[in-house]
N, C-alpha and C positions, 0 to 999 in steps of 0.2 A: 479615381483611374477612369479617364473617358472612354478608352478604347474597350471598357468592359460592358459586355451586354448578356446579361443572364438568359434573356429570351433565345439567343442564338450562340450556344455555348461552343460548336463547332468554330463559326467565325470569329469566335473571341479568341478560341486557343491558338488560331493561327496569327492573330493581332498580337498576342501575347510574345510570341517569338519573332515578330516584324524586325525588332533591332538586332536579331541574332541571325540574319539571313546570310550574312558572308562565314560565318563560324559552321552553320548548319550545309551551306555547299561544300566547303572545304571537307566536313565530316562525312558527306554522302559520297563525294568523289574517292576519298580513302576508303570507305566502305567498299565501294564497288571494286576497287583493286585488289583489296585483300580478300574479298569474298570470291573473286574470279575462280579460284581453282574449283568451286563448286559446279561451275557450269562449264568450263573449259576441259576438266579431267576426264569427262566421258568422251570427248572428241579424241583426246590423246590416247586414251585406252583404246578406241576403237582403230586408231592408226596402229596401234602396237599389235592388237590381234590380227588386223589384216596383214601386218608384215610378216606374221608367223604363219598363218594360212596360206599366203599367196607366195611365200618365201621371197622376199623383197630383200634387197641388201642392208647389211647390218648397219650402215650409217642412217637408215630410216629408223632403226630402234635408238640409236644413241642421240639422233636430233630430239626425238620425243621424249627421252629420259631427261635430257637436258633442260628442255623446256619445263618439263614436270618440276624439277629441282628449283628452277628460278620462280616458278609461280608460287611454290610453298615457302620458299625462304623470303619473298616479299611480305609475307603476311605480318612479320614481326614490325617492320617499321612503319606500314600504313595501319596497323591496328593502333599504334602510340599516337599516332595523328589524330585517327578518328576517335579515339577514347577521350583523347586531350580537349579536342574541338568541341564535341558533343557536351561533356562534362561542364565546360565553361559555359555554353549556352543555356544547358537545363538549370545549372545552380545561379546562374543571374536571374534568371525568370524566377525561381525559387524564392530567393531574396527579396526580389522586386515585388512578387505577391505578399509576402509578409509585412514588408515595410508599409505596403499601400493598407493592408489590412489594421495593422497597428495604427496608422495614422487616421485612418476612418473611424476607429473604435475611439481614439481620442476628440475627434470630431462631433461624434453622435451624442444627441441628448441624452440626459440623465433620465429622462422618461423612457427612452428606447432602451437603456441598459437595466431599468427596472423591470420591463416586459420580457428580456431575453436573458436566460441563464447564463452565468459565467460560464459554466461547463460546455454548453453549446457553442459558444464564441471562442472557447480553447479550442475546441474540436476543430471548427474551421480553420483556424490558424495553423494548427498542427497537423491533424488528420487530414483534411482536405486539400492543404496545398502539397501534401506529399503524395496524396493520391495524383494530383495533375502531375508532378513531377516524374513518379514513377511510370505514369501511363505515357508520358512524353518520351520517355527514355526505352521503355520496352516497345512502343508502337513503332517508334524510329528504327531500332533494332530489327524487330520482325518484319515490319513492312520493306524495309530496304532489302534484307536477304530474300525476300520474298519476291520482290518486283525484279531485282537483279537476276535471280535466277529465271524467273519467267522470261524476262527479256533474251537473256542468252539462249536458254533452251530453244525458245521460237526462233531466234535468227540462225543459230547453228542448224536447227533441222531443217528450216527453209533453204538453207545452202546444201547441206548434205542429202537429206531425204523429202524433198517438198511434197511429196505425194501423201505424208502423213501430216501434213500442217493442220489441215480441218481438224484433225482430233484434238489438238491444242486449242484451236478457237471454240471449241464446244465446252471445254472443261471451265473456262474463266467465266462465261455467262451464267452457267448453272450456280456456280459459287457465289456470284453477285446476287443472284436471286434469293439463295439461303440466307445470304447476311441481311438483305432487307427484311426478309419475313420476320426472321427471329430478333432484329435488334429492338424492335418496338416492346416486345414483350420483356425483354432485358433491362430496358430504360425503367419501366413500370417496377420491376422486382429489386434494381438498384436504387430508385428512388424510396420505396417502401423501408428497404435495409438502413438506407442512411438516415432516416427518420427516425426509426428504433433507435439506432446508435447513439444519435444527438440526443434522444430523450434518455437514454441510459448515462451518458455524459453528464446531463443535468442533475439526474438522480444521483450520480456518484458525486458530485461537486456539493450537493444539497446534503447528502448524509455525512460526509466528511467533514462539513462545517457544523453540523448539528451533533456531533458524537458526543459532546461533554453533556449537551441538554439532554440527550437520549438516555446516556448511562445516569445522570443525575435522577431521572424521574422512572429509572427501570423498564423502558418501553423498548429494549432492544430488538425483542422478537417481533414487535409489530413492524419497525424498521425494516428489519430483515424480510419479513413476509412482503412488503411493497417491492423491496428490491428485488426480491426472487421473481415476483410477477413481470417486472421489466427485464430483467435478465432472459427468462422464457420467451418473452417477445421477440427480443433479439435471435435468441435461438431459432425460434420459429420461422422469421424471415430470412435468417442466414441458410437456414437448411433449403427452404425453397428457392434461393438464388442460386446455392449449389446445384441442387437437382436439375433447374432448368439449364445451368453451364454445361452439367454432365450430359445430359441428354442432347443438348446441340454439338457437344464436342464427338459423342459416340455415333449420331447420325452421319455426321461429316466424314468420321474416318471410314466407316463401312462403305459410304458411297464413293469415296475416292480410291480406296483399296480395290474394289470391285472394278472401276474403271481402269486402274493401274494394270490389272491382271488382265482385263480385257483388250487393253493396247498391246502388251506383251505378247499374248496369243495371236493377235491380229497381225502384228509385225512377223512373228516367226512363220505362221501360214501364208503371209504374201510372199516371203523369201523362198519357202518351199515350193509353193506352185509357180512360181515365177511371175507372179502378178505385178510386181515392183522389182525393178532391177536393184537389188540390194545384196551386200555382202555380209559375212558373218559379223565384221565390227560394227556395220549399223544396225544389226539387231541388238547387238549389245547397247550402242549408243541410244537406240531409242528408248529399250527398257530402262536404262539410268534416266534418261530423261523424263521418261513417265513417271518414275518414281519421285525426281526432283520436282516435278510440275505438281503433283497431287501434293506432296509436302508441303510447297510453297502455298497453294490453293487453301490448305487446310490450315496453315499458319495464319494466313490472312483471315481466315474464318475465326481462327481461335482468338483472334485479338478484339473481335467485336464485344465481348463482354467487359474486357479491359477498357474499351473506348466507351462504353456506356457507362461505367463505373467513372472515369475521368470527367466525362462532360456533366455527370451528376454532381460532382464535386465542384465544377466550375460553376454550375448553378446555385451551389451552396454559399461559395465564396461570393457570388454576384448577389446574394440576399444582404450582405454587408456593404459591400462597395457601391452598391445602387440604391442603398436606404437614404430617403430624403429628410429624415428625421434628424438634423443637425441643428445645432447650435448656432444661431445667424448672428454674426459678427462683423461681417465685412461692411466697411464704409461707416462705421458707426465711431462715435467720440472716444478718443483714447484718453485715458486716465493717466495723469503724469504725476499726480499728487493727490492725497486723500486725508481729509480733516478728520472723517470719523463720524459723520452724523448721519443715522439710519432712520427714515420716516416711513412707516408703514400708513397708508392713506386709505382706509376703508377697503382691506384688502380680504378678499375671498378667494378660495381654492377648492377646485372639485376635480379631482384626477379622473381621467377618460374613461378607466374601467372600474369607477366607483358609482354606487348608487347614491351615496351620501356625502355632502361636502367635508373636505379635511379642516377647511377654516373658514370662518363665515364672520364677515365685517368686523375685520380687527384694524384697529388704528392705533398707532404708538409712535412716539417722538424719542429717540435715543439720543441725548447730545454727545459730542465728543469727549471721551473720557470717563463717560457715564458706564456703570456696571448694571447690567439686567440679567436676572435669572428666570428662567421659564420652568416651572414646575407643573407636573401632572401626570395623570396615569399613561400606560401604555396607549398609543393610538389617539391621544389628544391633540395631536397636531404640532409637538415641539421640533420634531425633525422636519416638518414641511415648513415651518416658519424659517428654520436653519437655512434649508435649502433654497428659500426665496432670498432670503439676503445673500446668500453666495451667489446666486444667479443661476443656480442650475435648474431652475423652474421658473414660470411667469405666473402671476395670479390670473385667475380667470375673471377676476374683477378687481378694480382699485389700482394703485400704484405703490411700488418699493423706490424710495429715493435715496441716492445717496448724494449727501452735501446739496440737497435740493434739486439733483438732476435725477431723471426718471432711469431706471435701472435697463428699461429696453432700448433706450438710446445710446447706451454704454457699450463699448467693446471690452466684456465682461473678462476677456483674456488679460487684458492690462490692469483690470482692476483686481483681481484675485492675488497678484503677490503681495497685496497689501494686507491679506487677509492671513491669520493665523488659524487652523481648523485642527482639533484634537478630537478624532473619532472615540465613542466610548468602547 
């Protein structure tokens, strides 16, 4: 996936949805319409209160009531449009990511798969993609709700009581500073937690595969002890992450509740002293908008840990999609027929992570139709020889020839359909 850059996960997230811009635009418009009662209702409520206090004609009450009814009823159709468009966009990206991961896993070399646990790769395909999708959905929901409320509250306040507009302009920068300061720590914690979960996935995968051997040797307790250590590491990092998120949320809530109360008292004081020309409805309007504003900014702040988690998952997925250890077959000779002669010409093999060679100076010529058996103890190189013949790995010295042609010059994808492999 060319648009994937694990070093810049935020930009990568935007590029992932580049093909869904039309659907997301329709979803955003539908959301703004369905969410409009949140920031329009305080204005209508203020109008009703002023109609009562100032003894205005009943027609004012009925007009405002009719607008309220329309605002509430429109929520149903616009919600359906919003959910439908957003769901298609998000699910499309989810499918594309999993398809890209599965394709990349098939392209990566066997050496890569020897180094990386199947449990870790499974976690990337399932858990990390799910994190990206859920982060996208929740951020879209929360961010749109907060932003539409902020814009609506600011605009209507500027029209109705412009003297209090500076209060709104102070709240947003304060929240932005808090988000910036805490996001770095959350990223570190999310990264540590992800590594522990991946290690746990690898250990679980290993444990389940080795259950017959573990039981046969009566070492269940040893295996459980090792698993217990891994699970406690996950618990430790999870608790640290939860405590950090909780501390951040608590500080944000206290700060904005105090600010909301201060704004309410200030509005009432300004109205009582005549400092600002306001009606009783204006005080209620400002009180409602202060609460809506603080809730919106708090919601924006609360998605910071969610965003950090999603970006960390994008980095995790990028570890596979940007891995360059792939089997090189492009532009090589395509095999259309195989006679079956295999020649090992002074072949030696040393794995990158091994201190000793697995195969040393092996020469062998197997004619078409001939049967050859390799017999030896575990670790003697039988599987390595088979992997050389299949083309999973290449020798560090010498050549493997198929019908006289070096396998390194062959598109091994076209050669393998002529093979039959029965794993032990």
